[in-house]
C-alpha positions in Angstrom: -10.9 7.1 -3.9 -9.2 3.9 -5.2 -6.1 3.2 -7.3 -4.6 -0.1 -8.5 -0.9 -0.8 -8.7 1.1 -3.7 -10.2 3.9 -4.9 -7.9 7.1 -5.5 -10.0 9.7 -6.1 -7.2 11.2 -9.6 -7.5 10.3 -10.3 -3.8 6.8 -8.9 -4.1 5.5 -6.6 -1.4 8.2 -7.6 1.2 8.9 -6.5 4.7 11.2 -3.5 4.3 9.2 -1.5 1.7 5.9 -2.7 3.3 7.1 -1.2 6.6 7.9 2.1 4.9 4.5 2.1 3.3 2.8 1.5 6.6 4.9 4.2 8.3 3.8 6.7 5.6 0.1 5.7 5.9 0.1 6.2 9.7 1.0 9.9 9.2 -2.5 10.5 7.9 -5.9 10.5 9.8 -7.6 9.0 6.7 -8.9 5.5 6.5 -6.5 3.7 4.2 -7.1 0.2 3.0 -5.1 -2.2 0.9 -6.8 -4.9 -1.1 -5.4 -8.1 -2.6 -7.3 -11.2 -3.7 -10.6 -10.2 -2.1 -9.0 -9.4 1.2 -9.2 -5.7 2.3 -7.2 -4.7 5.3 -5.8 -1.6 6.9 -2.6 -0.2 5.4 -1.7 1.1 8.9 -0.7 -2.3 10.2 2.5 -4.1 9.1 1.0 -7.4 10.2 -2.1 -6.9 8.1 0.0 -5.9 5.0 2.4 -8.8 5.4 -0.5 -11.3 5.9 -1.6 -10.6 2.3 1.6 -12.2 0.9 1.6 -10.2 -2.3 4.0 -11.7 -4.9 5.6 -10.2 -7.9 3.3 -9.3 -10.9 0.3 -9.0 -8.6 -2.2 -6.1 -8.6 -3.1 -4.5 -5.4 -5.6 -1.7 -4.8 -5.3 1.1 -2.2 -8.4 2.9 -1.1 -8.3 6.3 0.7 -11.3 7.8 2.4 -11.6 11.3 3.8 -10.2 14.7 2.9 -6.9 15.2 1.2 -7.0 11.8 -0.5 -4.9 13.1 -3.3 -2.2 14.1 -0.9 -2.3 10.7 0.7 -1.9 8.9 -2.6 1.0 11.2 -3.6 2.8 10.3 -0.4 2.1 6.5 -0.8 3.0 6.5 -4.5 6.3 8.2 -3.7 7.2 5.3 -1.3 6.0 2.7 -3.9 8.2 4.3 -6.6 11.3 4.9 -4.4 11.2 1.3 -3.2 10.8 0.1 -6.8 7.6 -1.8 -5.9 5.7 -0.4 -8.9 
């Protein structure tokens, strides 16, 4: 399952909210990937996420494989909203 999100935070996808997103992703056994500009990396690594350098007004995609994908998206979207990223 794949969903796209537009990053609206002035600083883009920066360290503090990215670390919270990674922390949430690691709670699940699912394969969770983040994609930006033809790069697809694991969402369970802060170094991978930060290496993408996602600026404001960019669109990212998150892919979740495995059971309970909807539950995973709900948890990740909660972090994205709470951190005012989307």
